[in-house]
C-alpha positions in Angstrom: 110.6 117.0 86.0 112.1 117.5 89.4 112.3 115.2 92.4 113.8 112.1 91.0 117.2 110.5 90.5 118.3 107.5 88.5 121.1 105.4 90.1 122.5 102.4 88.3 124.3 99.8 90.4 126.7 97.2 89.0 129.7 95.4 90.5 132.4 95.3 87.7 134.5 92.7 89.5 131.8 90.1 89.2 130.1 91.6 86.1 126.7 91.7 87.8 124.9 92.3 91.0 126.1 91.2 94.4 124.3 91.1 97.7 126.0 94.3 98.7 124.4 96.0 95.7 120.9 95.0 97.0 121.8 96.3 100.4 122.9 99.6 98.9 119.8 99.8 96.8 117.6 99.3 99.9 119.4 102.1 101.6 119.1 104.4 98.6 115.3 103.7 98.6 115.1 105.3 102.1 116.3 108.7 100.7 113.5 111.2 100.6 113.7 113.3 97.5 
């Protein structure tokens, strides 16, 4: 359907998630689709 978006976050330099990835994810959650 419409009204959704899949975003995958991964920091290649550390081969995983960093604190900045979680900060980005929380900001992405604020986007109203």
